[in-house]
C-alpha positions as CSV (number, residue, x, y, z in Angstrom):
1,M,-8.1,0.6,-23.8
2,I,-6.4,1.2,-20.3
3,K,-7.1,4.7,-18.9
4,L,-5.9,4.1,-15.2
5,V,-2.7,2.3,-14.1
6,A,-2.5,1.6,-10.1
7,I,1.1,0.5,-9.4
8,D,2.2,-0.7,-6.1
9,I,5.7,0.7,-5.1
10,D,7.8,-1.9,-3.0
11,G,8.7,-5.0,-5.0
12,T,6.8,-3.6,-8.0
13,L,7.5,0.1,-9.0
14,L,11.0,0.1,-7.4
15,N,13.7,-2.5,-7.9
16,D,15.5,-4.1,-5.0
17,R,17.7,-1.3,-4.4
18,H,14.4,1.0,-4.2
19,E,15.0,2.7,-7.5
20,I,12.9,3.4,-10.3
21,T,14.6,2.2,-13.7
22,P,15.1,4.4,-16.6
23,E,12.9,2.0,-18.5
24,V,9.9,2.3,-15.9
25,H,10.3,6.1,-15.7
26,L,10.2,6.3,-19.4
27,A,7.2,4.0,-19.9
28,I,5.2,6.1,-17.1
29,H,6.2,9.4,-18.7
30,K,4.8,8.1,-22.0
31,A,1.7,6.8,-20.7
32,K,1.1,9.8,-18.9
33,A,1.9,11.9,-22.2
34,K,-1.0,9.6,-23.6
35,G,-3.5,10.9,-21.0
36,V,-3.5,7.5,-19.0
37,K,-4.0,8.2,-15.2
38,I,-0.6,6.6,-13.2
39,V,-1.7,6.2,-9.5
40,L,0.8,5.2,-7.1
41,C,-1.1,2.5,-4.8
42,T,0.9,1.8,-1.6
43,G,0.9,0.7,1.8
44,R,3.3,3.2,2.7
45,P,2.2,6.4,4.7
46,I,2.0,9.4,2.4
47,T,5.4,10.6,3.5
48,G,6.7,7.7,2.1
49,V,5.9,8.5,-1.5
50,Q,6.7,12.1,-1.9
51,Q,10.1,11.2,-3.6
52,Y,8.5,9.0,-6.0
53,L,5.7,11.4,-6.8
54,S,8.2,14.2,-7.6
55,D,10.4,12.0,-9.8
56,L,7.6,10.7,-11.8
57,E,5.8,14.1,-12.2
58,L,2.9,13.0,-10.4
59,K,1.8,16.1,-8.5
60,R,0.2,17.8,-11.3
61,E,-3.4,18.9,-11.7
62,G,-5.5,15.7,-11.9
63,D,-3.2,13.5,-10.2
64,Y,-3.7,11.3,-7.3
65,V,-2.2,8.8,-5.0
66,I,-3.5,6.0,-2.9
67,T,-1.6,5.5,0.5
68,F,-2.2,3.2,3.7
69,N,-3.0,0.1,1.7
70,G,-6.1,2.0,0.4
71,A,-7.0,3.8,3.6
72,M,-6.5,7.3,2.2
73,V,-6.9,8.7,-1.3
74,Q,-5.3,12.1,-1.9
75,D,-5.3,14.6,-4.9
76,T,-1.4,15.2,-5.0
77,F,-1.9,18.7,-6.8
78,T,-4.4,20.3,-4.2
79,K,-3.5,18.0,-1.4
80,E,-7.3,17.5,-0.8
81,V,-7.9,14.2,0.9
82,I,-10.7,12.5,-1.2
83,S,-11.3,9.8,1.4
84,H,-9.5,8.7,4.7
85,L,-10.7,5.5,6.4
86,T,-9.2,5.5,9.7
87,L,-9.1,3.3,13.4
88,D,-9.9,5.1,16.3
89,H,-8.6,5.1,19.8
90,A,-10.6,2.2,21.0
91,N,-9.6,0.3,18.0
92,I,-5.8,1.0,19.0
93,M,-6.2,-0.2,22.4
94,D,-7.9,-3.3,20.9
95,I,-5.2,-3.8,18.5
96,Y,-2.5,-3.3,21.3
97,E,-4.0,-5.9,23.6
98,M,-3.9,-8.5,20.8
99,S,-0.3,-7.7,20.1
100,H,0.3,-8.2,23.8
101,E,-1.6,-11.6,23.6
102,L,0.5,-12.9,20.8
103,G,3.6,-11.6,22.0
104,L,4.2,-9.2,18.7
105,H,5.8,-5.9,18.3
106,M,3.2,-3.2,17.0
107,H,3.3,0.3,15.7
108,F,0.6,2.9,14.0
109,N,0.5,5.8,11.7
110,D,-1.4,9.0,11.9
111,M,-1.2,11.0,8.7
112,N,2.3,12.2,9.5
113,N,4.0,10.1,12.3
114,L,4.8,6.5,13.2
115,Y,4.2,5.5,16.8
116,T,5.1,2.5,18.9
117,P,4.0,1.5,22.5
118,N,6.9,-1.0,22.7
119,R,9.7,0.4,24.7
120,D,11.9,-2.4,23.1
121,I,11.5,-1.0,19.5
122,G,11.3,-3.7,17.2
123,K,13.6,-3.6,14.2
124,Y,11.1,-3.6,11.8
125,T,9.5,-0.4,13.0
126,V,12.9,1.1,13.0
127,Y,13.2,-0.1,9.3
128,E,9.5,1.1,8.3
129,S,10.6,4.7,9.6
130,Y,13.6,4.7,7.7
131,L,12.2,3.3,4.5
132,T,9.0,5.8,4.6
133,N,11.1,8.9,5.8
134,T,8.4,8.8,8.7
135,P,9.0,10.3,12.3
136,L,9.0,7.6,14.6
137,F,7.9,8.2,18.4
138,Y,7.9,5.8,21.4
139,T,4.5,6.4,23.1
140,P,2.9,4.5,25.8
141,M,-0.8,3.6,25.3
142,D,-1.8,5.8,28.3
143,E,-0.3,8.9,26.6
144,I,-2.2,8.2,23.2
145,S,-4.7,11.2,22.3
146,K,-8.1,10.1,22.5
147,D,-8.9,12.1,19.4
148,I,-6.2,10.3,17.4
149,M,-7.1,9.1,13.9
150,V,-5.1,6.2,12.8
151,S,-4.5,5.6,9.2
152,K,-3.1,1.8,9.9
153,A,-1.7,-0.2,12.5
154,M,0.9,-3.2,12.0
155,F,2.2,-6.4,13.6
156,I,5.6,-6.6,12.9
157,D,8.1,-9.3,13.7
158,E,10.6,-12.0,12.1
159,E,8.6,-14.3,9.8
160,E,9.3,-17.3,12.1
161,V,7.4,-15.2,14.9
162,L,4.8,-13.4,13.0
163,A,3.3,-16.4,11.0
164,P,2.5,-18.8,13.8
165,A,1.0,-15.8,15.9
166,I,-1.2,-14.8,12.8
167,A,-2.5,-18.4,12.8
168,K,-3.7,-17.8,16.5
169,I,-5.6,-14.4,15.9
170,P,-9.4,-15.1,16.7
171,T,-11.9,-15.1,13.8
172,S,-13.7,-12.2,15.8
173,F,-10.9,-9.9,15.7
174,G,-10.2,-10.4,12.0
175,E,-14.1,-9.7,11.3
176,K,-13.6,-6.4,12.9
177,Y,-10.6,-5.2,10.8
178,N,-9.1,-5.8,7.3
179,L,-6.0,-7.8,8.0
180,V,-3.4,-8.1,5.2
181,R,0.2,-9.5,4.8
182,S,2.2,-7.0,3.2
183,S,5.7,-8.5,3.5
184,P,6.9,-11.7,5.5
185,F,7.5,-9.6,8.5
186,F,4.4,-6.9,8.2
187,L,0.7,-7.7,9.2
188,E,-1.3,-4.6,8.4
189,I,-4.3,-3.8,10.3
190,L,-6.9,-1.4,8.5
191,N,-10.4,-0.1,8.8
192,P,-12.7,-3.1,7.5
193,E,-13.6,-1.0,4.5
194,A,-10.1,0.1,3.6
195,S,-8.2,-1.9,0.8
196,K,-6.4,-1.2,-2.5
197,G,-9.1,-2.7,-4.4
198,N,-11.9,-0.5,-3.0
199,A,-9.8,2.5,-3.0
200,V,-8.9,2.2,-7.1
201,H,-12.6,1.1,-7.5
202,N,-14.0,4.5,-6.1
203,L,-11.2,6.6,-7.5
204,A,-12.2,5.3,-11.1
205,Q,-15.7,5.8,-10.4
206,K,-14.9,9.5,-9.5
207,L,-13.1,9.9,-12.7
208,G,-15.7,8.1,-15.0
209,I,-13.4,5.2,-15.8
210,E,-14.7,1.8,-16.4
211,Q,-13.4,-1.2,-14.5
212,S,-12.4,-2.7,-17.8
213,E,-10.1,0.3,-18.4
214,V,-8.2,0.0,-15.4
215,M,-4.8,-2.0,-15.1
216,C,-3.3,-2.9,-11.5
217,I,0.3,-3.9,-10.8
218,G,1.5,-5.7,-7.6
219,D,3.4,-8.6,-6.0
220,Q,2.0,-9.1,-2.6
221,E,-1.0,-10.4,-0.4
222,N,-2.0,-6.7,0.1
223,D,-2.3,-6.1,-3.6
224,S,-5.0,-9.0,-4.1
225,T,-8.0,-6.8,-4.1
226,M,-6.9,-4.3,-6.6
227,I,-5.6,-7.2,-8.9
228,E,-8.8,-8.9,-8.5
229,Y,-10.7,-5.6,-9.3
230,A,-8.8,-4.6,-12.4
231,G,-9.8,-5.0,-16.0
232,V,-6.0,-6.1,-16.5
233,G,-4.6,-7.7,-13.4
234,V,-0.8,-7.9,-13.4
235,A,1.5,-9.8,-11.2
236,M,5.2,-9.1,-11.1
237,E,7.4,-12.2,-11.9
238,N,8.8,-11.8,-8.3
239,A,5.2,-12.0,-6.9
240,I,3.8,-14.4,-4.3
241,D,2.0,-17.4,-6.0
242,K,-1.4,-16.0,-4.8
243,I,-1.0,-13.1,-6.8
244,K,0.3,-14.9,-9.8
245,A,-2.6,-17.4,-9.7
246,M,-5.3,-14.4,-10.0
247,A,-3.5,-12.2,-12.5
248,D,-4.4,-11.9,-16.1
249,F,-0.8,-11.4,-17.0
250,I,2.7,-12.0,-15.4
251,T,5.1,-9.3,-16.5
252,L,8.7,-9.3,-15.7
253,S,10.3,-8.9,-12.2
254,N,11.1,-5.8,-10.4
255,E,14.6,-6.2,-11.3
256,E,13.9,-6.5,-14.9
257,S,11.7,-3.4,-15.1
258,G,8.5,-5.3,-15.3
259,V,6.0,-2.3,-14.8
260,A,7.5,-0.8,-18.0
261,H,6.9,-4.3,-19.7
262,A,3.3,-4.2,-18.7
263,I,2.8,-0.6,-19.7
264,N,4.5,-1.2,-23.0
265,K,2.0,-4.0,-23.6
266,Y,-1.4,-2.8,-22.3
267,V,-0.9,1.0,-22.7
268,L,1.4,2.1,-25.3
269,E,1.2,-0.8,-27.9
270,G,-2.3,-2.0,-26.9
């Protein structure tokens, strides 16, 4: 019996117009009514999930959300931060130097804002700010507070620029951080302990829910750890091949209300 469903947002919960379809909304409502925990689990910052938490009525007592690709787990009712795995000022300086060496744009988030040290602000930084409703600030590195707590950093560029640059990242850099590709133009850089899989695992333990009672649904590389952890790992039809290969079930696409199809199969009919 599934007791917790962790759902990625972009390319999974949402269709290509960034909408929750009526079918997905209804399936989630029915699962909640059955007592199942519905947890949005996303690379987005907390500012970028508020609309969907409200739309799905996921701000009630006992509701949780996982943001920043697993770096933060929060009680959406009390606003209590259950865990927050961050990067510090020295980490951000290190990441900035690597972006400079690779010739990539970069930005990073604290709890509420998005910052870039790039005077020529990359278009995907602007896109991220717009998509997640997060205020964007151009901030030179020498103006960054020494006390800053960064939830995640990102290298962002066109796929034909980003992909070959990623191949040049030294092994030593990859060992210091958790590096995950969340889209063709985003490489996310996190605290080494931060991942969607770890966050779902720790939340399930807190709630007394067994691994076999967890279903996770996603589509991109940054969903791999939670798909691997889940008792039932579900890949969207529009997922990358890596996610499909590790999933227990491939549901319909995000354009075909695939989340609803998976919930109906494993939660409402199971």
